[in-house]
N, C-alpha and C positions, 0 to 999 in steps of 0.2 A: 503493500500500500504506500510506497514512497511517493512523496509529492514532488513533482518537477517545479521549476521556477514559475511556470504558468500552466494553466490547463488542467486536464483531468488527472486524478491520481493513478499511478501505475498499479498494476495488479488487479484492477477492477474486474477483468475477465480472464484471470489466470485459471489454469487447469490444476493448480496445486491445492491440496486440502490438508488442514492440520487440526489435530485435537491435542491439547496439552492437559494431561490428567495429573492432578496433584494428590499425593497420598496424605492422610491425616497428619497434621503437624503445623508448625509455624514457619513462615517464610518471610524473608526480607529481600524481595526481588521486584524489579520493575517489569511489568508484562504488558507492553502496548499491544492491543489486539487489532490485527489488520484483517484484510479480506480473507474470507474462507477459513477463519480461525475460530476455534471454540476452546474456551478455558473452563475446565470442570474440576470441582473438588470431588474426591472419592470417599468422603465421609458419609455416614448415615444421616448426619445433621450438617447444615451449613457451618455451624460453629466448630466442626472438627478440623477444617482446613482454614488456617488463619494467615492473612497477609498483614504484616505490621511493619511500621517504620520504613515504609517504601511506598511507591505508587501502586504496586500490585497490579491486578488486571484493570486496564483503563483504556479509554479511547480519547486521545487528546484532540484538541481543535487545531490541527496543523495543516489543514487544507486552505490555502490562502483565499480570502475573499477577493473579488466577489464571484469569480467563476471557478468552481461551483460552490465555494464555501464547503459546508459539510453535507450538501444536498445529495451527494452520491456515496455516502458512507454506509454501504449496505453489507449484508451477508457476513455476519460475525455474531458471536454470542458468548455469554458468560453465565455460569450458574453453580450453585452449591458451595459457597465459601463465605467466610467472614473477612471484611476489611475493617481494621480497627480505626483507621483515620478516614478523612474525607476522600472522595474519588470523583473522577470525571468520566462520563459516558456520553460523549458528544456524537450521536449517531442519527441516521435516518431510518428508513424502513428495513425490515428483515435483519434487525440487530438487537434481539431481545436480551434483557438481563432479568434473571428470575432465580428464585430460591437463594437469595443472598441476604446477608446481614451486614449493613453498613453502620459502623460505630459512631460516625459523625455525620457529615453532610454528603449528599449525592447531587451532582450537577449534571444536567443534560446539555450544557453548552459552556463555553468559556471564551474570554477575550473577544466578545462581540460577534463570534461566529453564529450563523444561523443554520438550523437543521430541520429535517422533515421526518421526525420519528412518529411514534416509537412505542415500545412496550416494556412495562415493568410488572412483574407478577410474583405472587407468593413470597414476599420479601418483608424485611424489617429495616427501616431507616431510622436510626435513633435521633438524628438531627433534622435538618431542613432539606427538602427536595426542591431544587431550583429548576424550573421548566422554561424560564425565559430564554428566548432564542429559538425554541421549538415552535414550529407552526402548529402542531397538534401532538397529543400524547394520550395513550390509554394505560391506565393502571388498574390492576385487579388483585383482590385478595391480599392486601398489603397493609402494614401498619407503619405510619410515618409520624415524626414529631410535628412537622408542619410542611406546607407546600407554598411555594411562591413562584408566580410568573407563568405565563403561557402566551404564545403568539396569538392563537386564534381559538383553540378548542381543546379543553382537557376533560376527559371522561373518566370517572372513578366508579368502579363496581366492587362492592364489598371492601372498601378501604376504611380502616380505623385511623383516627387521628388523636393525638394526645390532648390537644387543646380545643377550645370552642370555635375553631375556624369555620365560619358559616358556609363558605363556598366548597367545603368538603362534606358538608352535611345537607346542603340543598342546592338546587340548580341556581346559578347566578347568570343574569342576563349579559349578553354581549353588546358592546358598543362599537359602531363602525363610523368612520374608518379608524379613529383613534380612541384611546381610552381602554378600560378593562374589557377583556374578552371572556367568552362564556366558559363556565364549568357545568358539567352535567353529572348528576350523582344518582347511582342506584345503591341503596343501603345494603342490599344483600345480593349475592350471586345465586340465582335460582338452583343451578345444578352444575357441579364441576368435580373433576378428579384431577389432581395435579399431575404434571408430566412425569412419565417413567424416567428413572435414572440408574446409572451404574455406580456401585460403591464396592469397597473392599468388604469381604465377609468378616464381621466382627469376631467370629469364632476362629477364623483362619485367614490372616491377612496376606496369605499367598494366593488367595482365590478371590474372584469377583462374584458379585451377585447382581441380579436385575431386580429393582424395586418398582412395583406398580401400585401407586397410592390408590386408596379407596375413594369411592364417590361420596361427595358431601352435598346436601340439599340446604337451601336457604342459609348460606354461610357468609361469614365475613372474616377478614383477617387471614393470616397465613396458616398453612397446614404443612408442617415439616415431618409428619409421620411417614414411615417407609411403606406402609401398606403390605401387600403380598410380596414375598421375596422368593425369587427363583434362583437356584444354583445354575451355574453355567453348563451343567449337564443337560439342561433344558433350553439352552440358548446356543444358536449357531452364530459365530462371528465370521463375517465374510472376509475374503481375500480380494484385493483390488483386481485380480485376474478372473474372478468368478463370472460365469455366464448367467443369463436369466435362468436357464435350465437348472444349474447347480443350486441357486438360491431357492428356486421354486420347489425343488425336491425336499429341501429342509422345511420349507413352509408347509408342504403337503403332509409331512410327518407330524405337524403340530408344534414344531419348535418355535420359540421366539427368535427373532433375527436382529442382531446388532450389526449395522452396516459401517464398516471402517472408512476413514476419510479417503476418498478417491472419486473419480468420475467413472461411472458405470454405463457403458453403451449397451442398452438392453434391446434385444430384438423381439422380446415378448414381455408382457407386463408381469410384474411380481404379483402373484395371486394369493390373497389371504382368504382362506376358506374355512378357518376354524374360529369359533367364538373365543373371546378372551386372549387373542393373540396380539403380540406387540412387535412392531417394526420400528426400531430406533436407529436413526442415522446419527453418527458422530462426525464432527468436523465439517459440517455442511456437505456431507456426502451427496453426490449429485447423480440422479437417476435420469438418464438421457434417452429419449426415444430414438432408436436407430433404424426402425423399419416402418414408420407410420403407425406405430402401435401406442396404446396407453402404456404408462410406465408402472402404474399401480392399479389393481382392481381388487375391490373388496366384495366378496360374494354376497348375494342376496340372502336375507333371512338369518344372518349371524349377528352377534352382539358382543359388547364388551371389548371391541378392538381398539388398540391404540397405535397411531402412526405419528412419529415425532421426529423433528429435526432435519427433514429431508428437503433437498432442493430438486425440484422436478423441472425438466428442461425439454422443450420441443426440439425436434430434429428437422433436417431438410425435407423429409417426406411428411406430407401433411397428415395429421391425425385428427380424429373426431374429438377426442378428449384425452387429457393427460392423466387425470385421476378420476376413475369411475367408482362410485360407491353404491353398491346395490344394483337392483334391476327391477323387473316388473313385479317380483315377489317381495313384498315388504314384510318386515317383522312386526309383531304386535307392539302396540305402544307401551305394553308392560315390560318389554324386554330391557335388559341393562343397556345404558347408553354407550356409545362408542365415541372416540375422541381423536381430534387432529391437533397437534401442537407444533408451533414454529415450522409450519409447512409453507414453503415459498416456491412459487411456480413462475417460470418465465418463458416467453416466446421471443427469442432473439437476445442480443446482448453480446455473447461471444462471437456471434455471426449475424449477418442479415438474411441468412438462408434458413428460415425456420417457419413452421406453420402449425396451428392447432385451431380447430373451430371453437372449442371450449376448454378452458384450463381445468376446472373442477366441476364435476357433476355429482350431486348427491340425490339418489333415488331411494334411499332408505330413511326410515324414521329414527328419531333419537340419536342423531349425530351432532356432536358439539365441537366447534372449532375454536381454538385458542391461539390467536395470532397468526393470521394468514396474510401474505402479500402476493397478489396475483398480478403480474406485470408483463404487459406487452411492451417490449423495449422501445423507448423513444430515442435511443442511441445505441450504437453497437461498436465493436472493436474493429477499427479500420487501420490501426497502427499509428493513427495521428492523434496526439494529445495536446495540440497547440490551439489556443483560443485566439480568434473565434473559430469554433468547430464548424466546418462546412461540409465535410465529406463523410461524417459518420452519424448524421441525423436521419432517423427513419422518415421516409416519405411515403406518400400514398401508393399503395400496391405492394409495399414491402411488409414482411412479417404479418401475414394475414391471421387475424384472430378475432372472432365475432364477440365472444363473451368471456368474462372472467369466471363467474360462478352461476350455475343453474341449480336450483333446488326444487325438487318435486316432493321430497319426503316431508312428513309431518313432524312437529316438535324438534325442528333443527334450530340450533342456537349458534351464533357467532359472537365471540368475545374478541374484539380487535380485528376488524376486517378492512384490509387495504386492497383496492382493486383499481388498476390504472390502464388507460389507453387502448382497451379493446375498441373495435371499430363499429360495434352496434351497442345494444344495451350491455352495460358492464355487469349488472346483476339481474337475474330473472328468478323470481320466487313464487311458486305456485302451491307449495305445501302449506298446510294449516298450522297455526300457533307457532310460527317462526318468530325469531327475535334476533336482533343485532344490537350489540352494545358497543358503539363506536364504529363509524364508517368513514373512511377517507378515500376520495377518488379524484384524480385528474382525468378528465375526459381526453380523447385523442387530440394530438396537435395537428395532424396532417389531413383531416377529412375535409370534404367539400360541403357546400350548402345542402347537398342531398342528405347529409347526416341529420340536419334539423328537419328537413321536409319529411323524412321518414318517421319523425317523432321519437328518435332514440333518446334514452335517458340514462342516468347513472345507476338508478336503483328502481326496479319495476316489481311491484307486487301485483300478481294477476287479479283480474276482476272477480274471479271466483272465490277469493280468499275472504274469510269473515273476520279472522283475528291475526294480527301481526304487530310486532313492536319494533321500533327503530329509534335508538337513542343516540344523539350527538353525531349527526351525519353532516359531513362537509363535502361539497362538490365544487371543484375548481376548474376554470376554463383558461386555456391558452391555445386558441385557434391560431396557430403560427402562420399557416400558409394561405388560408382563405377566410373570407368573412362569413362566419357561421353564427347564427343566433338560435341556440337551443330554445325550444318552446318552454320546457320546464326541466328541473334537475331530477325530481323524484316523482314517480307516478304510482298512485295507490287507488284502490276502490274507496268510495266515500266512507264506508263503514270502518276503514282502517286509518284514515287520515289523522284522526285525533290521537292515535297512538304513535305518531311520528313526533318525537319530542326534540325540540331545539335543533332543527336543521338550519343550515346556512349555506350561502353560496359566495364564491370568490372569483373575481376577475384578476388573473395574475398579470396578463400581458397579451399582446397579439391583437386579433381582429374579432369583431362580433362580440358574443357574450352569452349570457343565460337570461332569458326573459322573466323567469319566475322561479320560486323555490320548490313548490310542490303543487301539483294538479292545477297549474295556472295561477296559483295564489302566492302571495309573498313577494317582496321586492326582488327585482332582478339586478344584474350587474353587467357592465359591458364597456366597450371601447369609447368612453366618453371623457377621457382625460386621466389615464393612469390607473394604478391599482385601486380596486374597490372590493368591498365585502358587505354583505347584508345578512343580518340575523333575523330569523322569524320571531324569536323570543316568545314562543307560545306556551311555555311552562317554566317560568323562572321568577326569582325574587329580584326586583329592581333595586332593593335596598341592601343587597348582599353582593358587594363587588369582589371579584377575585383578588387575592393578595398579590401584590407586586413588590 
């Protein structure tokens, strides 16, 4: 991730993958976390691996403004350790920090850099969390001393705070274009199980175990219990040379699979056909479509599945979908939920020769997503990192991808959903009782006015749906190449509209804009003199301003 004097950071589309696993103990080391790098503690509790009197795992703000600032600080993660002092985690999408204990303060920016994150989950921060400089941020199941600052939108689900800070206890209205921006608060997380993780076996530290935390309902605050523990006799650890057939043979036997850091070119999907099976990728292990195939398929009618930490990538042969969950046969709504954690999907980036109709399709009930970034690349690796970038911008006709997420299953929930740049509707949801807690979307840069004429939106709930919840949704426009005026950012049936809480729209730059926020209602933004934003403020306290 080294930063050149100008332009994009190197390493952004590297094929190298790394996971640094720290045994229980105390360390005094600096661990700057770059692209495709994951830092993991191997304790049963975050407090078992301690970084002290050093910077420890951190992401500094070393990408020079203003092109691109930290806006491309993607694809890295850190989890399961304690940092006794303050730390900086200045990141954008696909760079989660979870299951950590920060003994002092945690900052998501520094030195005036701006970022486009992000995700914090299942953690404790004893001091202040500083979100200023971040456009948006999602925090789930965490305890903080206090929170200060956000660029536009901060969403909190099941977050405990030491003091009486009102904007972490109730929704706070946003003010445009200057002044306090909004916070959106859900007191509890309706249903969640924390991400599976690998640790050393407490009874024999020469061996590893796989921990799969239990499901919690109506919860708040962190959960650091280990849940069900499996010896590695029941886990297959991949080799970078493994084929799809090799890994599928292990999955067919009912083994859990831990995918080691590498790029795996798969000529058939990895097929999960057993309930309560875990597929855990380490070091941003990348599953790449090599033959126009999906890269992961979860069978219909099974439950309790966990998929975590994987980067899914389209290949040059067009595929209908990259992650297919379920099919025509759905399980009963009483079945145990299944989970996706830190799953990132991209069409393009390392190349401009990639295609997928849909990135993720969920046709099963009771699937819960926890931090997904679904990205049709707006730029790709051309070997040129000099600003202004002219020859690596995605243009009309390149990297075809219609949709980010399509959901037909019932009782599907997303905690922290980021979807960007697909060329039709970004999200289509036709299942009942769905919910999304935090949604961030940049619509495509390269489309023509036909995009608006077709009525495409960022988030569409089908007219047949009677119940759906959407909290803290932000939709941003940068129609770079043509004058495009979207009719509306979000489309729902009338019976659902009141359950869309605190949506807002942003005009970043470019031409045209967004005429309205939801169903033709709410202020729009557009090319009328620079950056603009508009908050609907349909469920907030005007006398509770976010802390800055």
